[in-house]
C-alpha positions in Angstrom: -103.5 96.3 172.8 -100.8 94.6 174.9 -101.3 90.9 175.9 -103.4 90.2 179.0 -103.3 87.2 181.3 -106.2 84.8 181.0 -107.4 81.6 182.7 -109.5 78.9 181.3 -111.0 75.5 182.1 -112.6 72.9 180.0 -116.1 71.6 180.9 -116.4 67.9 180.7 -119.4 65.5 180.5 -118.9 62.6 182.9 -122.1 60.6 182.8 -120.9 57.8 185.1 -118.5 59.4 187.6 -117.4 56.0 188.9 -116.0 55.1 185.4 -114.2 58.4 184.9 -115.1 58.4 181.2 -115.6 62.0 179.8 -115.7 64.2 176.8 -115.0 67.9 176.5 -118.2 69.9 176.0 -117.2 73.5 176.7 -114.7 76.1 177.8 -115.0 78.9 180.3 -112.4 81.7 180.1 -111.6 84.7 182.4 -109.5 87.7 181.5 -109.6 90.0 184.5 -107.6 92.8 182.8 -110.1 93.1 180.0 -113.1 92.4 182.3 -114.1 89.4 180.2 -115.8 86.2 181.3 -117.0 83.9 178.5 -118.3 80.4 178.0 -118.7 78.2 174.9 -120.6 75.0 175.0 -121.4 72.3 172.5 -123.1 69.0 173.1 -122.3 66.6 170.3 -125.5 64.5 170.7 -124.5 61.8 168.2 -121.1 61.3 169.9 -122.8 61.3 173.4 -125.4 58.8 172.2 -122.7 56.5 170.8 -120.8 56.5 174.1 -123.8 56.6 176.5 -127.0 55.6 174.6 -129.2 55.8 177.7 -128.0 59.2 179.0 -130.9 61.7 179.6 -129.6 65.0 178.2 -132.3 67.1 179.9 -130.5 67.5 183.2 -127.2 68.0 181.4 -128.8 70.9 179.3 -130.3 72.4 182.5 -127.0 72.4 184.3 -125.2 73.9 181.3 -127.9 76.6 181.0 -127.2 77.4 184.7 -123.5 77.7 183.9 -124.3 80.2 181.1 -126.6 82.2 183.3 -123.9 82.5 186.0 -121.3 83.4 183.4 -123.6 86.2 182.1 -124.3 87.4 185.7 -127.0 89.7 187.0 -130.1 89.0 189.0 -131.3 86.0 186.9 -128.3 84.1 188.3 -129.3 84.8 191.9 -126.6 85.8 194.5 -123.8 84.2 192.5 -124.7 86.4 189.5 -124.0 89.5 191.6 -120.4 88.4 192.3 -117.4 89.9 190.4 -116.3 88.1 187.3 -113.4 86.3 188.9 -115.5 84.9 191.7 -118.1 83.7 189.2 -115.2 82.0 187.3 -114.1 80.3 190.5 -117.7 79.1 191.0 -117.9 77.8 187.4 -114.5 76.0 187.7 -114.9 74.6 191.2 -114.3 70.8 191.6 -117.6 68.9 191.4 -118.6 65.3 191.4 -121.6 65.8 189.1 -122.0 65.0 185.4 -120.5 68.3 184.4 -116.9 68.7 185.7 -114.3 71.3 185.0 -110.7 70.5 184.1 -107.8 72.0 186.0 -107.5 75.8 185.4 -104.9 76.7 182.8 -103.4 80.1 182.0 -101.8 82.1 179.2 -101.6 85.5 177.5 -103.8 86.8 174.8 -104.7 90.1 173.1 -108.4 89.2 172.6 -110.0 87.0 175.1 -113.0 86.3 172.8 -110.6 85.1 170.0 -108.8 83.0 172.5 -112.0 81.5 173.9 -113.0 80.6 170.3 -109.6 79.1 169.5 -109.6 76.9 172.6 -113.2 75.9 171.9 -112.3 74.8 168.3 -109.1 73.0 169.4 -110.4 71.3 172.6 -114.2 70.8 172.1 -115.1 70.6 168.5 -114.0 67.9 166.1 -112.4 69.0 162.8 -115.0 70.3 160.5 -117.7 70.9 163.1 -119.5 74.2 163.0 -118.8 76.7 165.7 -122.0 77.4 167.7 -123.2 80.2 169.9 -121.3 82.0 172.7 -122.1 83.5 176.0 -119.9 86.3 177.2 -120.0 88.6 180.2 -118.3 92.0 180.7 -118.5 94.5 183.5 
């Protein structure tokens, strides 16, 4: 299969927006040519607790779950879930001033968007030696 263009953004946890401190907790990737939208998320609770011991992770998990639902699409995601993949990607990567913030959108070429999503996740979210955890992907 020839290489396809893709776009991705990192998802970052920013518990105290005014301080600007953040850690990468996920990746969302879109490959329109292959009709792929995927998200990978990992909350390193020990690392988060070391940096922000009083942070309540319940609302963080709820917001991340909403991101996964939107990525998957369909009626469970409400009106946003009915949008095309690229519009859901734009919603997921829109600038926010909440605790979950996306990075700038980056682009590249890949043959397999799932493999690229896994690669970016391992390189940018996980620490060396951490296990790779579940994935959410959406296709048309």
